[in-house]
N, CA, C and O atoms as CSV, one atom per row, in Angstrom:
chain,resi,resn,atom,element,x,y,z
A,1,MET,N,N,-23.170,-81.382,12.757
A,1,MET,CA,C,-22.137,-80.580,11.839
A,1,MET,C,C,-21.954,-81.659,10.791
A,1,MET,O,O,-21.795,-82.866,10.978
A,2,SER,N,N,-22.008,-80.988,9.655
A,2,SER,CA,C,-21.926,-81.966,8.279
A,2,SER,C,C,-20.272,-81.913,8.210
A,2,SER,O,O,-19.652,-81.069,8.857
A,3,ASN,N,N,-19.583,-82.929,7.334
A,3,ASN,CA,C,-18.358,-82.959,6.922
A,3,ASN,C,C,-17.856,-81.895,6.399
A,3,ASN,O,O,-16.864,-81.354,6.889
A,4,ASP,N,N,-18.417,-81.483,5.424
A,4,ASP,CA,C,-18.104,-80.174,4.720
A,4,ASP,C,C,-17.827,-78.913,5.734
A,4,ASP,O,O,-16.892,-78.117,5.645
A,5,VAL,N,N,-18.654,-78.923,6.518
A,5,VAL,CA,C,-18.659,-77.613,7.446
A,5,VAL,C,C,-17.442,-77.995,8.334
A,5,VAL,O,O,-16.681,-77.062,8.589
A,6,GLN,N,N,-17.154,-79.143,8.816
A,6,GLN,CA,C,-16.161,-79.373,9.611
A,6,GLN,C,C,-14.988,-79.346,9.057
A,6,GLN,O,O,-14.066,-79.299,9.870
A,7,GLN,N,N,-14.646,-79.361,7.780
A,7,GLN,CA,C,-13.588,-79.407,6.676
A,7,GLN,C,C,-13.068,-77.917,6.465
A,7,GLN,O,O,-11.922,-77.491,6.320
A,8,LEU,N,N,-14.429,-77.202,6.501
A,8,LEU,CA,C,-14.209,-75.773,6.145
A,8,LEU,C,C,-13.750,-74.849,7.223
A,8,LEU,O,O,-13.084,-73.830,7.040
A,9,PHE,N,N,-14.257,-75.403,8.586
A,9,PHE,CA,C,-13.903,-74.975,9.751
A,9,PHE,C,C,-12.529,-75.169,9.978
A,9,PHE,O,O,-11.831,-74.157,10.038
A,10,ASN,N,N,-11.968,-76.348,10.126
A,10,ASN,CA,C,-10.654,-76.730,9.975
A,10,ASN,C,C,-9.795,-75.854,9.218
A,10,ASN,O,O,-8.795,-75.361,9.739
A,11,SER,N,N,-10.079,-75.658,8.173
A,11,SER,CA,C,-9.533,-74.956,7.232
A,11,SER,C,C,-9.388,-73.431,7.565
A,11,SER,O,O,-8.358,-72.834,7.251
A,12,ALA,N,N,-10.359,-72.846,8.162
A,12,ALA,CA,C,-10.435,-71.440,8.293
A,12,ALA,C,C,-9.578,-71.420,9.721
A,12,ALA,O,O,-8.912,-70.418,9.984
A,13,LEU,N,N,-9.608,-72.394,10.510
A,13,LEU,CA,C,-8.769,-72.276,11.639
A,13,LEU,C,C,-7.328,-72.144,11.437
A,13,LEU,O,O,-6.640,-71.847,12.415
A,14,GLN,N,N,-6.689,-72.354,10.107
A,14,GLN,CA,C,-5.336,-72.084,9.773
A,14,GLN,C,C,-5.061,-70.635,9.498
A,14,GLN,O,O,-3.923,-70.181,9.614
A,15,LEU,N,N,-6.069,-69.916,9.141
A,15,LEU,CA,C,-5.927,-68.325,8.940
A,15,LEU,C,C,-5.683,-67.540,10.059
A,15,LEU,O,O,-6.109,-67.780,11.189
A,16,ASN,N,N,-4.886,-66.457,9.681
A,16,ASN,CA,C,-4.590,-65.701,10.994
A,16,ASN,C,C,-5.722,-64.923,11.234
A,16,ASN,O,O,-6.715,-64.911,10.507
A,17,ASP,N,N,-5.553,-64.188,12.390
A,17,ASP,CA,C,-6.690,-63.663,13.241
A,17,ASP,C,C,-7.534,-62.759,12.323
A,17,ASP,O,O,-8.763,-62.717,12.369
A,18,GLN,N,N,-6.831,-62.100,11.555
A,18,GLN,CA,C,-7.545,-60.779,10.876
A,18,GLN,C,C,-8.277,-61.562,9.868
A,18,GLN,O,O,-9.471,-61.323,9.692
A,19,ASP,N,N,-7.620,-62.556,9.129
A,19,ASP,CA,C,-8.453,-63.169,7.932
A,19,ASP,C,C,-9.515,-64.124,8.612
A,19,ASP,O,O,-10.458,-64.438,7.886
A,20,ARG,N,N,-9.505,-64.564,9.723
A,20,ARG,CA,C,-10.635,-65.422,10.461
A,20,ARG,C,C,-11.690,-64.381,10.459
A,20,ARG,O,O,-12.711,-64.508,9.783
A,21,ALA,N,N,-11.411,-63.174,11.341
A,21,ALA,CA,C,-12.500,-62.329,11.653
A,21,ALA,C,C,-13.114,-61.753,10.234
A,21,ALA,O,O,-14.276,-61.352,10.298
A,22,GLU,N,N,-12.473,-61.677,9.010
A,22,GLU,CA,C,-12.729,-60.982,7.978
A,22,GLU,C,C,-13.867,-62.074,7.375
A,22,GLU,O,O,-14.858,-61.694,6.751
A,23,LEU,N,N,-13.618,-63.261,7.616
A,23,LEU,CA,C,-14.154,-64.429,7.104
A,23,LEU,C,C,-15.779,-64.604,7.912
A,23,LEU,O,O,-16.859,-64.863,7.381
A,24,ALA,N,N,-15.511,-64.393,9.139
A,24,ALA,CA,C,-16.695,-64.464,9.860
A,24,ALA,C,C,-17.736,-63.352,9.682
A,24,ALA,O,O,-18.947,-63.454,9.877
A,25,GLY,N,N,-17.047,-62.263,9.273
A,25,GLY,CA,C,-17.997,-61.099,9.033
A,25,GLY,C,C,-18.789,-61.190,7.837
A,25,GLY,O,O,-19.978,-60.891,7.728
A,26,LEU,N,N,-17.892,-61.702,6.808
A,26,LEU,CA,C,-18.732,-61.994,5.318
A,26,LEU,C,C,-19.820,-62.991,5.674
A,26,LEU,O,O,-20.978,-62.970,5.257
A,27,LEU,N,N,-19.277,-63.860,6.501
A,27,LEU,CA,C,-20.450,-65.206,6.472
A,27,LEU,C,C,-21.605,-64.573,7.379
A,27,LEU,O,O,-22.715,-64.765,6.884
A,28,LEU,N,N,-21.618,-63.982,8.385
A,28,LEU,CA,C,-22.465,-63.391,9.051
A,28,LEU,C,C,-23.430,-62.185,8.146
A,28,LEU,O,O,-24.629,-61.933,8.266
A,29,GLY,N,N,-22.496,-61.630,7.302
A,29,GLY,CA,C,-23.372,-60.604,6.541
A,29,GLY,C,C,-24.162,-61.366,5.385
A,29,GLY,O,O,-25.213,-60.845,5.013
A,30,SER,N,N,-23.857,-62.245,4.939
A,30,SER,CA,C,-24.398,-63.334,3.930
A,30,SER,C,C,-25.887,-63.721,4.503
A,30,SER,O,O,-26.889,-63.904,3.810
A,31,LEU,N,N,-25.802,-63.798,5.837
A,31,LEU,CA,C,-27.262,-64.179,6.463
A,31,LEU,C,C,-28.299,-63.129,6.379
A,31,LEU,O,O,-29.463,-63.517,6.475
A,32,ASP,N,N,-28.076,-61.843,6.214
A,32,ASP,CA,C,-28.944,-60.830,6.172
A,32,ASP,C,C,-29.069,-60.092,4.617
A,32,ASP,O,O,-28.175,-59.353,4.204
A,33,GLU,N,N,-30.278,-60.395,3.837
A,33,GLU,CA,C,-30.015,-60.163,2.739
A,33,GLU,C,C,-30.245,-58.405,2.419
A,33,GLU,O,O,-29.668,-57.767,1.539
A,34,GLU,N,N,-31.190,-57.910,3.346
A,34,GLU,CA,C,-31.344,-56.370,3.153
A,34,GLU,C,C,-31.404,-55.959,4.639
A,34,GLU,O,O,-32.358,-56.259,5.356
A,35,PRO,N,N,-30.231,-55.189,5.101
A,35,PRO,CA,C,-30.335,-54.624,6.371
A,35,PRO,C,C,-31.467,-53.780,6.699
A,35,PRO,O,O,-32.139,-53.203,5.845
A,36,ASP,N,N,-31.720,-53.701,8.255
A,36,ASP,CA,C,-32.997,-53.284,8.775
A,36,ASP,C,C,-32.372,-51.668,8.635
A,36,ASP,O,O,-31.169,-51.441,8.764
A,37,ALA,N,N,-33.352,-50.635,8.361
A,37,ALA,CA,C,-32.861,-49.305,8.488
A,37,ALA,C,C,-32.798,-48.878,9.931
A,37,ALA,O,O,-31.924,-48.120,10.352
A,38,ASP,N,N,-33.624,-49.321,10.570
A,38,ASP,CA,C,-33.520,-48.865,12.147
A,38,ASP,C,C,-32.097,-49.463,12.889
A,38,ASP,O,O,-31.318,-48.834,13.604
A,39,SER,N,N,-32.043,-50.643,12.543
A,39,SER,CA,C,-30.694,-51.268,13.190
A,39,SER,C,C,-29.581,-50.802,12.581
A,39,SER,O,O,-28.557,-50.773,13.264
A,40,GLN,N,N,-29.525,-50.349,11.209
A,40,GLN,CA,C,-28.224,-49.607,10.827
A,40,GLN,C,C,-28.148,-48.265,11.435
A,40,GLN,O,O,-27.030,-47.819,11.696
A,41,GLN,N,N,-29.206,-47.562,11.694
A,41,GLN,CA,C,-29.128,-46.189,12.375
A,41,GLN,C,C,-28.823,-46.437,13.910
A,41,GLN,O,O,-28.249,-45.556,14.549
A,42,ALA,N,N,-29.151,-47.475,14.431
A,42,ALA,CA,C,-28.946,-47.932,15.874
A,42,ALA,C,C,-27.330,-48.093,15.943
A,42,ALA,O,O,-26.621,-47.538,16.782
A,43,TRP,N,N,-26.873,-48.963,14.897
A,43,TRP,CA,C,-25.420,-49.362,15.093
A,43,TRP,C,C,-24.638,-47.938,14.904
A,43,TRP,O,O,-23.750,-47.572,15.674
A,44,GLY,N,N,-25.068,-47.219,13.827
A,44,GLY,CA,C,-24.549,-45.812,13.809
A,44,GLY,C,C,-24.091,-45.075,14.994
A,44,GLY,O,O,-23.009,-44.678,15.426
A,45,ASP,N,N,-25.491,-45.037,15.406
A,45,ASP,CA,C,-25.231,-44.316,16.937
A,45,ASP,C,C,-24.589,-44.772,17.906
A,45,ASP,O,O,-24.107,-43.964,18.700
A,46,GLU,N,N,-24.419,-46.078,18.096
A,46,GLU,CA,C,-23.605,-46.740,19.010
A,46,GLU,C,C,-22.183,-46.573,18.590
A,46,GLU,O,O,-21.332,-46.364,19.454
A,47,ILE,N,N,-21.820,-46.658,17.177
A,47,ILE,CA,C,-20.362,-46.487,16.866
A,47,ILE,C,C,-20.008,-45.081,17.124
A,47,ILE,O,O,-18.963,-44.780,17.700
A,48,ALA,N,N,-20.778,-44.304,16.747
A,48,ALA,CA,C,-20.451,-42.549,17.314
A,48,ALA,C,C,-20.410,-42.538,18.520
A,48,ALA,O,O,-19.370,-42.074,18.989
A,49,ARG,N,N,-21.347,-42.963,19.391
A,49,ARG,CA,C,-21.099,-43.013,20.827
A,49,ARG,C,C,-19.767,-43.514,21.505
A,49,ARG,O,O,-19.075,-42.831,22.260
A,50,ARG,N,N,-19.538,-44.691,21.155
A,50,ARG,CA,C,-18.119,-45.395,21.411
A,50,ARG,C,C,-16.842,-44.646,20.909
A,50,ARG,O,O,-15.805,-44.494,21.555
A,51,LEU,N,N,-17.072,-44.257,19.791
A,51,LEU,CA,C,-15.880,-43.191,19.397
A,51,LEU,C,C,-15.707,-41.873,20.058
A,51,LEU,O,O,-14.620,-41.298,20.012
A,52,GLU,N,N,-16.780,-41.352,20.696
A,52,GLU,CA,C,-16.600,-40.359,21.440
A,52,GLU,C,C,-16.184,-40.527,22.814
A,52,GLU,O,O,-15.608,-39.690,23.508
A,53,GLU,N,N,-16.501,-41.580,23.102
A,53,GLU,CA,C,-15.965,-42.115,24.516
A,53,GLU,C,C,-14.250,-42.321,24.282
A,53,GLU,O,O,-13.459,-41.878,25.114
A,54,LEU,N,N,-13.905,-42.875,23.340
A,54,LEU,CA,C,-12.365,-43.047,23.300
A,54,LEU,C,C,-11.872,-41.728,22.939
A,54,LEU,O,O,-10.772,-41.515,23.449
A,55,ASN,N,N,-12.289,-40.830,22.275
A,55,ASN,CA,C,-11.648,-39.585,21.936
A,55,ASN,C,C,-11.771,-38.808,22.963
A,55,ASN,O,O,-10.949,-37.892,22.979
A,56,SER,N,N,-12.695,-38.851,24.053
A,56,SER,CA,C,-12.708,-38.045,25.018
A,56,SER,C,C,-11.779,-38.489,26.101
A,56,SER,O,O,-11.317,-37.674,26.899
A,57,GLY,N,N,-11.466,-39.888,26.150
A,57,GLY,CA,C,-10.704,-40.418,27.055
A,57,GLY,C,C,-11.607,-40.831,28.554
A,57,GLY,O,O,-11.148,-40.807,29.696
A,58,SER,N,N,-12.722,-41.126,28.220
A,58,SER,CA,C,-13.584,-41.487,29.381
A,58,SER,C,C,-13.633,-43.211,29.468
A,58,SER,O,O,-13.985,-43.825,30.476
A,59,VAL,N,N,-13.225,-43.801,28.259
A,59,VAL,CA,C,-12.805,-45.286,28.452
A,59,VAL,C,C,-11.681,-45.195,27.881
A,59,VAL,O,O,-11.274,-44.249,27.206
A,60,LYS,N,N,-10.947,-46.535,28.225
A,60,LYS,CA,C,-9.661,-46.871,27.721
A,60,LYS,C,C,-9.812,-48.121,27.212
A,60,LYS,O,O,-10.451,-49.005,27.782
A,61,PRO,N,N,-9.092,-48.280,25.856
A,61,PRO,CA,C,-9.308,-49.573,25.116
A,61,PRO,C,C,-8.541,-50.573,25.720
A,61,PRO,O,O,-7.546,-50.212,26.348
A,62,VAL,N,N,-8.853,-51.930,25.642
A,62,VAL,CA,C,-8.136,-52.755,26.125
A,62,VAL,C,C,-7.680,-53.655,24.944
A,62,VAL,O,O,-8.460,-54.141,24.124
A,63,PRO,N,N,-6.268,-53.833,24.944
A,63,PRO,CA,C,-5.586,-54.839,23.636
A,63,PRO,C,C,-6.307,-56.042,23.876
A,63,PRO,O,O,-6.710,-56.438,24.970
A,64,TRP,N,N,-6.497,-56.838,22.271
A,64,TRP,CA,C,-7.101,-57.872,22.251
A,64,TRP,C,C,-6.236,-59.273,22.868
A,64,TRP,O,O,-6.769,-60.372,23.018
A,65,ALA,N,N,-4.804,-58.964,23.179
A,65,ALA,CA,C,-3.961,-59.828,23.721
A,65,ALA,C,C,-4.667,-60.049,25.222
A,65,ALA,O,O,-4.859,-61.116,25.807
A,66,GLU,N,N,-5.025,-58.547,25.697
A,66,GLU,CA,C,-5.515,-58.839,27.151
A,66,GLU,C,C,-6.694,-59.354,27.381
A,66,GLU,O,O,-6.922,-60.042,28.376
A,67,VAL,N,N,-7.512,-59.091,26.539
A,67,VAL,CA,C,-8.923,-59.736,26.645
A,67,VAL,C,C,-8.916,-61.159,26.283
A,67,VAL,O,O,-9.872,-61.849,26.636
A,68,ARG,N,N,-8.011,-61.644,25.664
A,68,ARG,CA,C,-8.028,-63.000,25.134
A,68,ARG,C,C,-7.437,-63.906,26.582
A,68,ARG,O,O,-7.828,-65.030,26.900
A,69,ARG,N,N,-6.481,-63.133,27.267
A,69,ARG,CA,C,-5.886,-63.556,28.459
A,69,ARG,C,C,-6.891,-63.500,29.622
A,69,ARG,O,O,-6.716,-64.253,30.581
A,70,ARG,N,N,-7.802,-62.757,29.597
A,70,ARG,CA,C,-9.019,-62.627,30.583
A,70,ARG,C,C,-9.831,-63.895,30.285
A,70,ARG,O,O,-9.975,-64.872,31.020
A,71,LEU,N,N,-10.280,-63.705,29.187
A,71,LEU,CA,C,-11.266,-64.842,28.785
A,71,LEU,C,C,-10.749,-66.486,29.033
A,71,LEU,O,O,-11.468,-67.405,29.423
A,72,SER,N,N,-9.706,-66.537,28.786
A,72,SER,CA,C,-8.701,-68.002,29.041
A,72,SER,C,C,-8.728,-68.016,30.526
A,72,SER,O,O,-9.099,-69.093,30.993
A,73,LYS,N,N,-8.424,-67.079,31.396
A,73,LYS,CA,C,-8.428,-67.150,32.962
A,73,LYS,C,C,-9.742,-67.674,33.462
A,73,LYS,O,O,-9.875,-68.647,34.206
A,74,ASN,N,N,-10.862,-66.792,32.887
A,74,ASN,CA,C,-12.038,-67.000,33.295
A,74,ASN,C,C,-12.688,-68.464,32.766
A,74,ASN,O,O,-13.630,-68.936,33.402
A,75,ALA,N,N,-12.291,-68.995,31.879
A,75,ALA,CA,C,-12.858,-70.095,30.971
A,75,ALA,C,C,-12.224,-71.321,31.826
A,75,ALA,O,O,-12.812,-72.403,31.832
A,76,GLY,N,N,-11.069,-71.145,32.515
A,76,GLY,CA,C,-10.537,-72.330,33.178
A,76,GLY,C,C,-10.878,-72.727,34.143
A,76,GLY,O,O,-10.357,-73.738,34.614
């Protein structure tokens, strides 16, 4: 990792969770110049399916704090 990348990463760590997530999304989005039409449709279908599951109550969302706690527990 270059010094520039390390400095940017260290600066990004100072951002709040929402801003870091937005930055990550922007960086990932910058890697794909043209979205694949098939993948866009597949993601749209997946989002619709997950929303239906949430709306019907067949799945229960897990708060981010709980996910982080579980991941930390399993990583240790």
